[in-house]
C-alpha positions as YAML, in Angstrom:
chain: A
units: angstrom
residues:
- id: 1
  name: MET
  ca: [132.94, 56.87, 193.07]
- id: 2
  name: LYS
  ca: [130.76, 60.55, 193.06]
- id: 3
  name: VAL
  ca: [127.88, 60.05, 190.59]
- id: 4
  name: ALA
  ca: [125.87, 63.57, 189.29]
- id: 5
  name: VAL
  ca: [122.51, 62.34, 188.91]
- id: 6
  name: PHE
  ca: [120.39, 65.06, 186.77]
- id: 7
  name: SER
  ca: [116.72, 65.63, 186.37]
- id: 8
  name: ALA
  ca: [116.05, 64.09, 189.93]
- id: 9
  name: ARG
  ca: [112.69, 63.98, 191.40]
- id: 10
  name: SER
  ca: [112.19, 62.55, 194.71]
- id: 11
  name: TYR
  ca: [111.21, 59.33, 193.15]
- id: 12
  name: ASP
  ca: [114.41, 58.74, 191.57]
- id: 13
  name: ARG
  ca: [116.28, 59.73, 194.76]
- id: 14
  name: ARG
  ca: [114.49, 56.87, 196.76]
- id: 15
  name: PHE
  ca: [115.21, 54.17, 194.34]
- id: 16
  name: LEU
  ca: [118.24, 54.86, 193.43]
- id: 17
  name: ASP
  ca: [119.52, 55.27, 197.66]
- id: 18
  name: GLU
  ca: [117.56, 52.07, 197.82]
- id: 19
  name: ALA
  ca: [119.23, 50.32, 195.33]
- id: 20
  name: ASN
  ca: [122.46, 52.24, 196.15]
- id: 21
  name: GLY
  ca: [122.46, 50.77, 199.66]
- id: 22
  name: ALA
  ca: [121.98, 47.57, 198.68]
- id: 23
  name: SER
  ca: [124.42, 47.48, 195.73]
- id: 24
  name: PRO
  ca: [128.04, 45.70, 196.10]
- id: 25
  name: THR
  ca: [129.98, 48.25, 194.39]
- id: 26
  name: SER
  ca: [133.54, 49.19, 195.14]
- id: 27
  name: PRO
  ca: [134.46, 51.84, 196.26]
- id: 28
  name: PRO
  ca: [131.15, 52.92, 197.32]
- id: 29
  name: THR
  ca: [128.63, 55.48, 195.56]
- id: 30
  name: GLU
  ca: [128.40, 58.81, 196.39]
- id: 31
  name: LEU
  ca: [125.30, 60.21, 194.50]
- id: 32
  name: VAL
  ca: [124.78, 63.52, 194.33]
- id: 33
  name: TYR
  ca: [120.98, 64.70, 192.93]
- id: 34
  name: PHE
  ca: [120.24, 68.19, 190.58]
- id: 35
  name: ASP
  ca: [116.83, 68.52, 189.54]
- id: 36
  name: VAL
  ca: [117.88, 70.51, 186.45]
- id: 37
  name: ALA
  ca: [118.33, 69.10, 183.15]
- id: 38
  name: LEU
  ca: [121.68, 68.06, 181.79]
- id: 39
  name: ASP
  ca: [123.04, 70.07, 179.26]
- id: 40
  name: ALA
  ca: [126.26, 72.18, 177.93]
- id: 41
  name: ASP
  ca: [124.77, 74.96, 180.41]
- id: 42
  name: THR
  ca: [124.66, 73.31, 183.39]
- id: 43
  name: ALA
  ca: [127.61, 70.06, 182.70]
- id: 44
  name: ALA
  ca: [129.68, 72.36, 185.00]
- id: 45
  name: LEU
  ca: [127.63, 70.67, 187.93]
- id: 46
  name: ALA
  ca: [129.25, 67.56, 187.45]
- id: 47
  name: HIS
  ca: [132.67, 69.14, 188.66]
- id: 48
  name: GLY
  ca: [134.61, 66.61, 190.83]
- id: 49
  name: CYS
  ca: [132.00, 63.43, 189.47]
- id: 50
  name: GLN
  ca: [133.45, 60.74, 187.89]
- id: 51
  name: ALA
  ca: [129.98, 59.81, 185.94]
- id: 52
  name: VAL
  ca: [126.58, 61.53, 185.37]
- id: 53
  name: CYS
  ca: [123.31, 59.60, 185.49]
- id: 54
  name: VAL
  ca: [120.88, 61.21, 183.26]
- id: 55
  name: PHE
  ca: [116.95, 60.59, 182.00]
- id: 56
  name: VAL
  ca: [115.02, 60.98, 178.26]
- id: 57
  name: ASN
  ca: [115.25, 64.78, 178.16]
- id: 58
  name: ASP
  ca: [118.67, 65.18, 179.43]
- id: 59
  name: ARG
  ca: [120.59, 67.07, 176.29]
- id: 60
  name: LEU
  ca: [124.06, 65.27, 175.99]
- id: 61
  name: ASP
  ca: [124.95, 67.12, 172.79]
- id: 62
  name: ALA
  ca: [128.43, 67.74, 171.44]
- id: 63
  name: PRO
  ca: [129.13, 70.74, 174.05]
- id: 64
  name: ALA
  ca: [127.60, 68.86, 176.48]
- id: 65
  name: LEU
  ca: [130.18, 66.17, 175.69]
- id: 66
  name: HIS
  ca: [132.80, 67.99, 175.52]
- id: 67
  name: ALA
  ca: [132.13, 69.95, 178.95]
- id: 68
  name: LEU
  ca: [131.60, 66.99, 180.87]
- id: 69
  name: ALA
  ca: [134.64, 65.34, 178.88]
- id: 70
  name: GLY
  ca: [136.57, 68.26, 179.81]
- id: 71
  name: LEU
  ca: [135.40, 67.52, 183.60]
- id: 72
  name: GLY
  ca: [137.07, 64.40, 183.79]
- id: 73
  name: VAL
  ca: [133.66, 62.80, 183.52]
- id: 74
  name: GLY
  ca: [133.94, 59.42, 182.06]
- id: 75
  name: ALA
  ca: [130.78, 57.74, 182.07]
- id: 76
  name: VAL
  ca: [127.16, 58.32, 180.89]
- id: 77
  name: LEU
  ca: [124.63, 56.34, 182.63]
- id: 78
  name: LEU
  ca: [120.91, 56.58, 181.04]
- id: 79
  name: ARG
  ca: [118.19, 55.47, 183.52]
- id: 80
  name: CYS
  ca: [116.29, 54.33, 180.11]
- id: 81
  name: ALA
  ca: [116.37, 52.30, 177.43]
- id: 82
  name: GLY
  ca: [116.26, 54.86, 174.15]
- id: 83
  name: PHE
  ca: [119.85, 56.60, 173.74]
- id: 84
  name: ASN
  ca: [118.52, 59.32, 170.95]
- id: 85
  name: ASN
  ca: [119.37, 62.32, 173.08]
- id: 86
  name: VAL
  ca: [123.49, 61.27, 173.42]
- id: 87
  name: ASP
  ca: [125.50, 62.07, 170.13]
- id: 88
  name: LEU
  ca: [127.02, 58.73, 170.06]
- id: 89
  name: THR
  ca: [129.56, 59.65, 167.66]
- id: 90
  name: VAL
  ca: [131.09, 62.40, 169.70]
- id: 91
  name: ALA
  ca: [130.61, 60.39, 173.22]
- id: 92
  name: LEU
  ca: [132.89, 57.12, 171.87]
- id: 93
  name: ASP
  ca: [135.44, 59.59, 169.85]
- id: 94
  name: LEU
  ca: [135.79, 61.39, 173.82]
- id: 95
  name: GLY
  ca: [136.05, 57.68, 174.80]
- id: 96
  name: LEU
  ca: [133.06, 58.24, 176.98]
- id: 97
  name: PHE
  ca: [131.51, 55.24, 178.41]
- id: 98
  name: VAL
  ca: [127.98, 55.25, 178.12]
- id: 99
  name: ALA
  ca: [125.26, 52.38, 179.07]
- id: 100
  name: ARG
  ca: [121.29, 52.16, 179.22]
- id: 101
  name: VAL
  ca: [118.74, 49.98, 180.91]
- id: 102
  name: PRO
  ca: [117.39, 48.44, 177.51]
- id: 103
  name: SER
  ca: [114.35, 46.48, 179.28]
- id: 104
  name: TYR
  ca: [112.37, 47.26, 182.53]
- id: 105
  name: SER
  ca: [109.09, 45.81, 183.52]
- id: 106
  name: PRO
  ca: [107.82, 46.21, 179.83]
- id: 107
  name: GLU
  ca: [104.51, 45.00, 181.32]
- id: 108
  name: ALA
  ca: [104.48, 48.70, 183.04]
- id: 109
  name: VAL
  ca: [104.13, 50.37, 179.66]
- id: 110
  name: ALA
  ca: [102.06, 48.09, 177.82]
- id: 111
  name: GLU
  ca: [99.69, 47.95, 181.15]
- id: 112
  name: HIS
  ca: [99.83, 52.08, 180.62]
- id: 113
  name: THR
  ca: [98.97, 51.63, 176.64]
- id: 114
  name: LEU
  ca: [95.95, 49.57, 177.78]
- id: 115
  name: ALA
  ca: [94.65, 52.03, 180.17]
- id: 116
  name: LEU
  ca: [95.25, 54.70, 177.57]
- id: 117
  name: VAL
  ca: [92.97, 52.93, 175.13]
- id: 118
  name: MET
  ca: [90.18, 51.98, 177.66]
- id: 119
  name: THR
  ca: [90.10, 55.57, 178.88]
- id: 120
  name: LEU
  ca: [89.75, 57.22, 175.41]
- id: 121
  name: ASN
  ca: [87.50, 54.48, 174.31]
- id: 122
  name: ARG
  ca: [85.04, 54.60, 177.25]
- id: 123
  name: GLN
  ca: [85.14, 58.15, 178.06]
- id: 124
  name: THR
  ca: [85.89, 57.35, 181.61]
- id: 125
  name: HIS
  ca: [88.03, 60.50, 182.07]
- id: 126
  name: ARG
  ca: [84.58, 62.65, 180.67]
- id: 127
  name: ALA
  ca: [82.39, 60.33, 182.94]
- id: 128
  name: TYR
  ca: [84.80, 60.92, 185.99]
- id: 129
  name: ASN
  ca: [84.59, 64.82, 186.00]
- id: 130
  name: ARG
  ca: [80.89, 64.88, 184.96]
- id: 131
  name: VAL
  ca: [79.38, 62.52, 187.82]
- id: 132
  name: ARG
  ca: [81.69, 65.53, 190.17]
- id: 133
  name: ASP
  ca: [79.66, 67.70, 188.96]
- id: 134
  name: GLY
  ca: [76.23, 65.75, 189.68]
- id: 135
  name: ASN
  ca: [75.37, 65.16, 185.66]
- id: 136
  name: PHE
  ca: [74.72, 61.47, 184.82]
- id: 137
  name: MET
  ca: [74.00, 61.62, 181.49]
- id: 138
  name: LEU
  ca: [75.57, 59.61, 179.18]
- id: 139
  name: GLU
  ca: [75.54, 61.23, 175.63]
- id: 140
  name: GLY
  ca: [79.14, 61.79, 174.34]
- id: 141
  name: LEU
  ca: [80.36, 59.15, 176.37]
- id: 142
  name: LEU
  ca: [79.60, 56.04, 173.44]
- id: 143
  name: GLY
  ca: [82.47, 53.80, 173.21]
- id: 144
  name: SER
  ca: [83.35, 50.74, 170.99]
- id: 145
  name: THR
  ca: [83.68, 46.99, 172.27]
- id: 146
  name: LEU
  ca: [87.54, 46.16, 172.12]
- id: 147
  name: HIS
  ca: [86.73, 42.55, 171.59]
- id: 148
  name: GLY
  ca: [87.10, 41.64, 168.23]
- id: 149
  name: LYS
  ca: [88.84, 44.95, 167.10]
- id: 150
  name: THR
  ca: [92.17, 44.81, 164.96]
- id: 151
  name: VAL
  ca: [94.91, 46.16, 167.19]
- id: 152
  name: GLY
  ca: [98.43, 46.96, 165.13]
- id: 153
  name: ILE
  ca: [101.37, 46.97, 166.97]
- id: 154
  name: VAL
  ca: [104.76, 48.99, 165.79]
- id: 155
  name: GLY
  ca: [107.55, 47.24, 167.36]
- id: 156
  name: THR
  ca: [107.23, 44.11, 168.61]
- id: 157
  name: GLY
  ca: [110.43, 44.05, 170.95]
- id: 158
  name: LYS
  ca: [109.69, 43.00, 174.99]
- id: 159
  name: ILE
  ca: [106.91, 45.85, 175.02]
- id: 160
  name: GLY
  ca: [105.32, 45.34, 171.63]
- id: 161
  name: LEU
  ca: [105.23, 41.49, 173.15]
- id: 162
  name: ALA
  ca: [103.45, 42.60, 176.39]
- id: 163
  name: THR
  ca: [100.69, 44.51, 174.86]
- id: 164
  name: ALA
  ca: [100.20, 42.20, 172.18]
- id: 165
  name: ARG
  ca: [99.61, 39.66, 174.99]
- id: 166
  name: ILE
  ca: [97.51, 41.73, 176.54]
- id: 167
  name: PHE
  ca: [95.09, 42.77, 173.83]
- id: 168
  name: HIS
  ca: [95.21, 38.81, 172.02]
- id: 169
  name: GLY
  ca: [93.85, 37.95, 175.45]
- id: 170
  name: MET
  ca: [91.07, 40.76, 175.40]
- id: 171
  name: GLY
  ca: [90.00, 38.85, 172.02]
- id: 172
  name: CYS
  ca: [91.27, 41.34, 169.46]
- id: 173
  name: THR
  ca: [93.07, 40.55, 166.14]
- id: 174
  name: VAL
  ca: [96.83, 41.58, 166.55]
- id: 175
  name: LEU
  ca: [99.20, 42.85, 163.77]
- id: 176
  name: GLY
  ca: [102.55, 43.45, 164.16]
- id: 177
  name: CYS
  ca: [104.82, 45.49, 162.04]
- id: 178
  name: ASP
  ca: [109.10, 44.94, 163.26]
- id: 179
  name: PRO
  ca: [111.85, 44.89, 160.87]
- id: 180
  name: TYR
  ca: [113.30, 41.61, 163.33]
- id: 181
  name: PRO
  ca: [110.34, 39.98, 164.28]
- id: 182
  name: SER
  ca: [110.00, 38.30, 167.57]
- id: 183
  name: PRO
  ca: [108.67, 34.32, 167.22]
- id: 184
  name: LEU
  ca: [107.06, 34.98, 170.35]
- id: 185
  name: PHE
  ca: [104.73, 36.62, 168.49]
- id: 186
  name: GLU
  ca: [103.81, 33.92, 166.37]
- id: 187
  name: PRO
  ca: [101.10, 32.95, 169.17]
- id: 188
  name: LEU
  ca: [99.73, 36.20, 169.68]
- id: 189
  name: GLY
  ca: [98.89, 37.43, 166.17]
- id: 190
  name: HIS
  ca: [100.45, 37.74, 162.62]
- id: 191
  name: MET
  ca: [102.99, 40.11, 161.40]
- id: 192
  name: ALA
  ca: [102.15, 42.64, 158.65]
- id: 193
  name: PRO
  ca: [103.85, 45.40, 156.49]
- id: 194
  name: LEU
  ca: [103.36, 48.73, 157.96]
- id: 195
  name: GLU
  ca: [101.12, 49.90, 155.17]
- id: 196
  name: GLU
  ca: [98.72, 46.74, 155.70]
- id: 197
  name: LEU
  ca: [98.63, 47.05, 159.44]
- id: 198
  name: LEU
  ca: [97.84, 50.77, 159.15]
- id: 199
  name: ALA
  ca: [94.73, 50.14, 156.75]
- id: 200
  name: ARG
  ca: [93.15, 47.06, 158.73]
- id: 201
  name: SER
  ca: [93.69, 48.38, 162.66]
- id: 202
  name: ASP
  ca: [91.25, 49.98, 164.66]
- id: 203
  name: ILE
  ca: [93.99, 50.80, 166.87]
- id: 204
  name: VAL
  ca: [97.46, 51.52, 166.30]
- id: 205
  name: THR
  ca: [99.85, 51.83, 168.90]
- id: 206
  name: LEU
  ca: [103.87, 52.38, 168.47]
- id: 207
  name: HIS
  ca: [106.23, 50.64, 170.79]
- id: 208
  name: CYS
  ca: [109.45, 51.00, 168.83]
- id: 209
  name: PRO
  ca: [113.34, 52.90, 169.19]
- id: 210
  name: LEU
  ca: [113.89, 56.58, 167.69]
- id: 211
  name: THR
  ca: [116.22, 56.30, 164.84]
- id: 212
  name: GLU
  ca: [116.61, 58.50, 161.83]
- id: 213
  name: ALA
  ca: [114.72, 56.18, 159.73]
- id: 214
  name: SER
  ca: [111.49, 56.01, 162.45]
- id: 215
  name: LYS
  ca: [111.47, 59.73, 163.03]
- id: 216
  name: HIS
  ca: [107.91, 60.71, 161.91]
- id: 217
  name: MET
  ca: [107.41, 57.66, 160.58]
- id: 218
  name: ILE
  ca: [103.57, 58.93, 161.62]
- id: 219
  name: ASP
  ca: [103.03, 61.41, 159.13]
- id: 220
  name: ALA
  ca: [100.55, 62.61, 156.72]
- id: 221
  name: ALA
  ca: [100.91, 59.83, 154.40]
- id: 222
  name: ALA
  ca: [101.01, 57.04, 156.98]
- id: 223
  name: LEU
  ca: [97.89, 58.86, 158.49]
- id: 224
  name: SER
  ca: [95.80, 58.66, 155.25]
- id: 225
  name: ARG
  ca: [96.57, 55.16, 155.20]
- id: 226
  name: MET
  ca: [94.99, 54.20, 158.38]
- id: 227
  name: LYS
  ca: [91.15, 53.19, 158.59]
- id: 228
  name: ALA
  ca: [88.81, 56.04, 159.19]
- id: 229
  name: GLY
  ca: [88.44, 57.20, 162.75]
- id: 230
  name: ALA
  ca: [90.69, 54.77, 164.13]
- id: 231
  name: MET
  ca: [92.83, 55.13, 167.51]
- id: 232
  name: LEU
  ca: [96.51, 56.01, 167.27]
- id: 233
  name: VAL
  ca: [98.65, 55.65, 170.53]
- id: 234
  name: ASN
  ca: [102.35, 56.48, 171.19]
- id: 235
  name: THR
  ca: [103.97, 55.24, 174.13]
- id: 236
  name: SER
  ca: [107.46, 55.33, 172.83]
- id: 237
  name: ARG
  ca: [108.91, 58.60, 171.68]
- id: 238
  name: GLY
  ca: [107.38, 61.49, 170.97]
- id: 239
  name: ALA
  ca: [109.43, 62.01, 167.13]
- id: 240
  name: LEU
  ca: [107.72, 59.05, 165.85]
- id: 241
  name: VAL
  ca: [104.92, 60.98, 165.05]
- id: 242
  name: ASP
  ca: [104.05, 64.01, 163.49]
- id: 243
  name: THR
  ca: [102.16, 66.07, 165.64]
- id: 244
  name: THR
  ca: [101.33, 68.83, 163.26]
- id: 245
  name: ALA
  ca: [100.20, 65.92, 160.73]
- id: 246
  name: VAL
  ca: [98.10, 64.59, 163.43]
- id: 247
  name: ILE
  ca: [96.25, 67.48, 164.57]
- id: 248
  name: LYS
  ca: [95.49, 67.94, 160.53]
- id: 249
  name: ALA
  ca: [94.06, 64.28, 160.37]
- id: 250
  name: LEU
  ca: [92.06, 64.76, 163.32]
- id: 251
  name: LYS
  ca: [90.51, 67.69, 162.17]
- id: 252
  name: SER
  ca: [89.41, 66.44, 158.97]
- id: 253
  name: ARG
  ca: [88.30, 63.24, 161.50]
- id: 254
  name: GLN
  ca: [90.65, 61.25, 159.25]
- id: 255
  name: LEU
  ca: [92.32, 59.75, 163.07]
- id: 256
  name: GLY
  ca: [89.24, 59.27, 165.54]
- id: 257
  name: HIS
  ca: [91.06, 59.04, 168.90]
- id: 258
  name: LEU
  ca: [94.66, 60.17, 169.84]
- id: 259
  name: ALA
  ca: [96.50, 58.91, 173.11]
- id: 260
  name: ILE
  ca: [99.69, 59.81, 173.82]
- id: 261
  name: ASP
  ca: [102.33, 59.43, 176.69]
- id: 262
  name: VAL
  ca: [105.30, 61.03, 174.64]
- id: 263
  name: TYR
  ca: [105.87, 64.45, 172.74]
- id: 264
  name: GLU
  ca: [108.42, 65.51, 170.52]
- id: 265
  name: GLN
  ca: [108.72, 68.73, 172.07]
- id: 266
  name: GLU
  ca: [108.49, 67.62, 175.68]
- id: 267
  name: GLY
  ca: [111.79, 68.43, 177.06]
- id: 268
  name: ALA
  ca: [110.15, 71.84, 177.86]
- id: 269
  name: LEU
  ca: [106.94, 70.78, 179.82]
- id: 270
  name: PHE
  ca: [107.37, 66.97, 181.06]
- id: 271
  name: PHE
  ca: [108.41, 66.18, 184.57]
- id: 272
  name: GLN
  ca: [107.97, 69.90, 185.49]
- id: 273
  name: ASP
  ca: [104.71, 71.49, 187.07]
- id: 274
  name: ARG
  ca: [103.39, 74.41, 184.36]
- id: 275
  name: SER
  ca: [100.27, 74.78, 186.36]
- id: 276
  name: GLY
  ca: [100.97, 78.38, 187.35]
- id: 277
  name: GLU
  ca: [102.34, 79.35, 183.99]
- id: 278
  name: ILE
  ca: [101.10, 80.30, 180.30]
- id: 279
  name: ILE
  ca: [102.34, 77.50, 177.89]
- id: 280
  name: ASP
  ca: [103.41, 79.16, 174.84]
- id: 281
  name: ASP
  ca: [103.81, 75.95, 172.67]
- id: 282
  name: ASP
  ca: [100.92, 76.64, 170.34]
- id: 283
  name: VAL
  ca: [101.25, 72.69, 169.07]
- id: 284
  name: PHE
  ca: [100.40, 71.32, 172.49]
- id: 285
  name: GLN
  ca: [98.01, 73.66, 173.35]
- id: 286
  name: ARG
  ca: [95.85, 73.32, 169.81]
- id: 287
  name: LEU
  ca: [96.21, 69.10, 170.78]
- id: 288
  name: MET
  ca: [94.81, 69.94, 174.30]
- id: 289
  name: THR
  ca: [91.65, 71.40, 172.46]
- id: 290
  name: PHE
  ca: [90.47, 68.05, 171.08]
- id: 291
  name: PRO
  ca: [87.87, 65.86, 172.93]
- id: 292
  name: ASN
  ca: [89.48, 62.91, 171.58]
- id: 293
  name: VAL
  ca: [92.94, 62.99, 172.72]
- id: 294
  name: LEU
  ca: [93.92, 62.20, 175.50]
- id: 295
  name: VAL
  ca: [97.91, 63.39, 176.90]
- id: 296
  name: THR
  ca: [99.90, 61.95, 179.91]
- id: 297
  name: GLY
  ca: [103.11, 63.29, 180.95]
- id: 298
  name: HIS
  ca: [105.20, 60.31, 179.94]
- id: 299
  name: GLN
  ca: [104.51, 58.16, 183.13]
- id: 300
  name: GLY
  ca: [104.18, 54.77, 181.29]
- id: 301
  name: PHE
  ca: [107.54, 53.50, 183.11]
- id: 302
  name: PHE
  ca: [105.89, 55.18, 186.60]
- id: 303
  name: THR
  ca: [105.33, 51.91, 188.32]
- id: 304
  name: VAL
  ca: [107.50, 50.77, 191.51]
- id: 305
  name: GLU
  ca: [108.81, 47.92, 190.02]
- id: 306
  name: ALA
  ca: [110.06, 49.64, 187.03]
- id: 307
  name: LEU
  ca: [111.99, 52.43, 189.13]
- id: 308
  name: ARG
  ca: [113.57, 49.41, 190.86]
- id: 309
  name: GLU
  ca: [114.61, 47.95, 188.17]
- id: 310
  name: ILE
  ca: [116.05, 50.99, 186.20]
- id: 311
  name: SER
  ca: [118.09, 51.72, 189.48]
- id: 312
  name: THR
  ca: [119.68, 48.37, 190.12]
- id: 313
  name: ALA
  ca: [120.37, 48.16, 186.44]
- id: 314
  name: THR
  ca: [122.29, 51.47, 186.40]
- id: 315
  name: LEU
  ca: [124.16, 50.92, 189.12]
- id: 316
  name: VAL
  ca: [125.06, 47.88, 188.11]
- id: 317
  name: ASN
  ca: [126.20, 49.50, 184.40]
- id: 318
  name: LEU
  ca: [128.16, 51.66, 186.99]
- id: 319
  name: ARG
  ca: [129.85, 48.86, 188.50]
- id: 320
  name: HIS
  ca: [131.02, 47.49, 184.72]
- id: 321
  name: PHE
  ca: [132.55, 51.01, 184.52]
- id: 322
  name: ILE
  ca: [134.24, 51.32, 187.95]
- id: 323
  name: GLU
  ca: [135.34, 47.33, 187.44]
- id: 324
  name: SER
  ca: [136.34, 48.06, 183.91]
- id: 325
  name: THR
  ca: [134.33, 44.73, 182.81]
- id: 326
  name: PRO
  ca: [132.41, 43.92, 180.08]
- id: 327
  name: CYS
  ca: [128.69, 45.51, 180.22]
- id: 328
  name: PRO
  ca: [126.34, 43.89, 178.52]
- id: 329
  name: ASN
  ca: [124.45, 47.42, 178.30]
- id: 330
  name: ARG
  ca: [127.03, 49.20, 176.96]
- id: 331
  name: VAL
  ca: [125.93, 51.48, 173.91]
- id: 332
  name: ASN
  ca: [128.26, 51.17, 171.12]
- id: 333
  name: ALA
  ca: [128.58, 52.89, 167.72]
- id: 334
  name: ALA
  ca: [126.49, 48.97, 166.11]
- id: 335
  name: SER
  ca: [123.57, 50.05, 168.78]
...
């Protein structure tokens, strides 16, 4: 079995090769790595492969999927939880096997959420730069004590629950919002409608999938319902947030802080070195002018443990495809 791995970085090679060496897949799996993203223009690189392995910014729209099917590709292996970058209707019509990694080290993303909150709240990123320049003044670095604050968690799946446990342990009041509440959340906080959560929370953090219903769930109306000066954190999917509306809320001081590990137009930016280039995304550049905005480049998942889990689960999914056995991670029309 030959698999084309797209958007592959050195760490993808390391952990996929490690998992492949330990995997009992039969026949043996040959992994062919490409650092470019998969789309209709690059699909031809999968010639001779029976499967492709992709990440969050690979674009599997109708043209790309038809191109892959025409090459004899039978499986799309997502090394991520979300599948909003796949035209699932077309994939299923073409008979493609599509599988994801629905859960991997939820604590990794939850801990990164905490890191963003703590960094932005206590201004440690700015303090670090000041001290390196010999400036030990404290003006402009005033934060708030998180103990006793109210944290609203939108999405109480595995990552949301891990986040809730952290903030509950810090002495915060935790509110949750989810159309399918988890009973595991009950000892950690209280469920509330989104409108109430937004109005009561000092920090709102997003941990939900991107769907047609959730796209731009944090828009101008939602931002206006938030407590003035509150912090918004997004480590889930960029399009959950209307970035233009967020910029207006930052300018008006309605939104006090913004921390994001994802961005709606991140496909042209993230997982690349653009340091020597002019970034022509005006919305992103405007975000970067705010001192109360913190951006990381989709690294919430980026731990040794999570990458091991992702790689192992991806090859297990491949084995199900090879052996035509039921795959619990297969994505179907009802997903």
